N, C-alpha and C positions, 0 to 999 in steps of 0.2 A: 623701887630699887635704885633709881638715879639719886634720890635724896639720901639714901643710906650710903651710897658710894661717895657722895660729896662730903657727908659727915665724916666718914673714915679718912678721906684725903685731908680734910681740915685738921683733924686730930693729929695726923702724921706730920703735917707741916708745922703745926703749933708745937708739937713735941720736939721737933728738930730745932726750932727757933729758941725754945726754952732751954734746951741743952747748950746751944751755942752761946746763949746769954751769959753763961758762967765762964766761958772760955774766951770768946771774942764778942763782948757786948755791942760794940759799934757795928760789927758785921751782922749781928742778930737784929739790931735796930734797922739797918739798911734793908735786910730781907723782909722784915715785918712791914716796913713802910712801903716797900715795892708792892707787896700783896694788897696793902690797903689802898694805895693811890693808883695802881695800874689796872685799867679796865681790861677785861678778858673778852669783851665783845664790842661791836660798834665801829670797828675799822672798815674802811672801804678800799677798793682797788680802782685805780684811775680808769682803766679801760673796761670796768664792769660796773659803772655807776647806775643806780636806779634811774628809771626813766624821768622821774620828776626833776632830778638834779641835772639831767642832760638838757632840759628845757631852759635852764637858767644860765646867766653869764657867770662863769666861775673865775675867781680871782684868789691868788695866794698872797697873803700879807705877812711881812716879816716884822716882828717886834722884838728887839734885842736878838736873842738867839732862837726865838720861837717863831714858827711858821704856822699860820692858821688859814683854813680854807673858808671863804665866804661865797655865797651864791645870791645872785640878784635876779628877780623876775621883774622886769621893768614895767611900770604902769603908765597911766596917762599923765601928760605934763600938768603940773599944778596939784596933783592928788597927793594924799598923805603917804608916808612910808611906815611900814610895820616891820619890826625886828622880832625874829623867832629864835628862842634860846632853848635847845634841847637838853635832856638830862643824861644820867649815868648810863654807860654802855649803849649808847644810841648814836645818832648822827642827824644831819639836817634833813634826811629823807623822811624822818618820823612825822614831818609836818605835811605830808602829801595831801591828806584830806582837808586840813584847814586851809592850805594854800588854794585849793579849788574853790572854797568859799570866798576867801579874801580877794581873789582875782575879779570877782563880780563887781567889786567896788571901783576897779580901775587903779587901785593903789599900787605902789611899788612894794615888793616883799623882799626882805633880806633874811637869810638864815646862815648860820655858821656851824662849823664843826668844832666842838670843844677840844681843849688840849688832849692829845693822845686818842682822839676819836676821829672817825671819818677819814679825811685826808690830811688832817692837821698833824703836825710833827709831835715827837716826844713819846714817852712811855708813862708820864706822870700827870695826873689830873689834880688840880687844886682850884678852889673857888676864886681866890684872889687872882690867879693867873687867868682864869676864864673871864673875870671881870675886866681885865686889861684888854682882852680881845673885844669885849662888848664896848668898852670905852672908845676904842678906835673907831668902831662903826658908828657909835652915837655922834662923835665929833665930826666925822667925815660925811655921814649920810643923814643925820638929824631926823631919826625916826620919831613919829608922833606917838606911837604906841609900842610896847614891848610885851611879848608873851613868853613866859618861861614855864617849863614842865620839870617836875621832880627836882634834881639838883640844879637844873637850869632855873627853876623857880626861886630857890633860895639864893642863887647867884644874882638873879634880878633884884631881889630884896636887898641883898648886900650891896650891890652896885648902886642902887638908887639912894640908899642910906649913907654910903661912904663917899661916893663921888658927888652927890647932891647936884646932879645936872638938872637944869630947868627946861631942857629940850623935850624930854619925854613927858607927855601929858596924861597918858593912861597906861596902867600896868595890870596885866592879867597873869595870875600865878596859879598853876595847876599842880596838885599832888605834891606840894613841897614839904620836905621835912622841916621841923622847927629847931630841934636841939642837935647841934653837931656833935656834942659830947656823947649823945645817945648812939649816934652812928659809930663812934669810936668804941663805946662800950660793947655794942653788939658784935663788932669785929673781934675784939679781944676775947669776948666770951665764946664766940663760935670756934676760935682757934685755941681756946683755953690757955691764953698766954699768961705767964706769971707776972707778979707785981713789978719785978725789975723791968721787964719789957714795957709794961703799961706806963710806968713812970717815964721811961725814955721816950716812948711814943708821944706822950702829952707834951714833954719839953720840946721835942722836934716839931710837932704840929704848931705849937705856940710861935715858933720862929717862922714857919712857913706861912701861917695865917695872920701873923701880926697881933695875935691876942690868944689868951688861954682858951682851949676848947670849950670850957664851961661858959664862956662869955659869948661864944659865936652862936647866936640864937636868932631865928627868924622873927620871933615876936619883938625882940629888941630892935632889929632893923626896921620892921614894919612901923614901930612907934615913931620912927624918924621921918617917915614918908608923908609928904603933904600933897600928893596927887591922887586922883581917882583910881580906885582899884577894883578888880574883880577877882575874888579868891574862890577857887573851885577845888573840891575834894570829893572823892567817892566814898560811900559808906562801906564798900566791900574792898577797899584798898588794903591788901595784905603786906605791902611793902612799906608804906608810910601810914601809921594809924590816923584816924580821923581827929583824935585829940590834938595832934600837931597843928592841924588847920584851925581848930577852935582857939588855940593859944594865939596864933597869928591874927585871927579875926578880932579877938578881944583887944589886941594892941593896935589895930589899924581901923579906926572908926570911919575913915573915908572909903572903905572897901565894902562892896556888896559881897555877901558870903553865900555861895551856892553849893549845896550838897547834892551830888548826883547819886543814882542808885544802880548798882550792879555793873559799873564800867570797869572796876578794878583799878590798877595803877596806870595802865596805858591810856585810859580815858579817851577813846575815840567814839564820837556819837554825833549824829546830825543835829539833834536838838541843842546840844551843848555848843557846837560850832556856830549855830545860828545865834545863840545867845552872845557868844564872843563877838561875832560880826556886829550885832546890834549895839553892844557896849562900845566897841571901838568907834563906830561911825555915827552914833547919836551925839549931838552937840554936847560937849562937856560943860559941867558947871565949874565955877571958880571956887577954889579951896583957899581959905585964909588960915 
């Protein structure tokens, strides 16, 4: 019943946007982009934070007109720092179980809330903006490893390929989509948007992302990465198909590819977290 209701709502929204495109195309574009880039879940309330976030040192960072929330679980002096990058309609608390494993190493752990998620400001999410938040933390805190899930995973790939920082030595990517253009196609198909709006959306996203949506691909980014990687995807992921991970794996020869079974897209599992722990804290090999 819920899925049927969501389908009906999507058709109504799409129908309105299509009608509006013939009268006020820019307003129709603004509305379509708002639905595309605006998360409907994942926000947090300051005085009702999950327990795991209350344990951390919280800091709000301003970059231009954007404010993002970062959390730090301080470790032992001299130990590595690990950065955690969550995905769509989530927040830093999604890492609760992994944090419990990482703490055993004595490392410092940093997690952040994406744009328009958690306690971070704004109503619009974009990968390039998320990458700017990541870049601030990388430069200030110098993490040895970065873990990204879902859109946080492709953000991590985009970041490492675009910013080309030599600070991060190990990259773990979980459940990441490969082709951004496919995300856009699924969105326009679900709302049944007409060709006029689809064309306007592609042009607008090219401006926001700095490249055509067709070129914004995880495998392209992965091919530019020269550090050790661990790529994890589940065979029962209904949100991002396994074929996306296979494309990324083929383009990233320095990454170990792990296919889990039955974890879905959320990917919470003790054995998998032990694998991530081992990967991060085993001495890394040099990549040429």
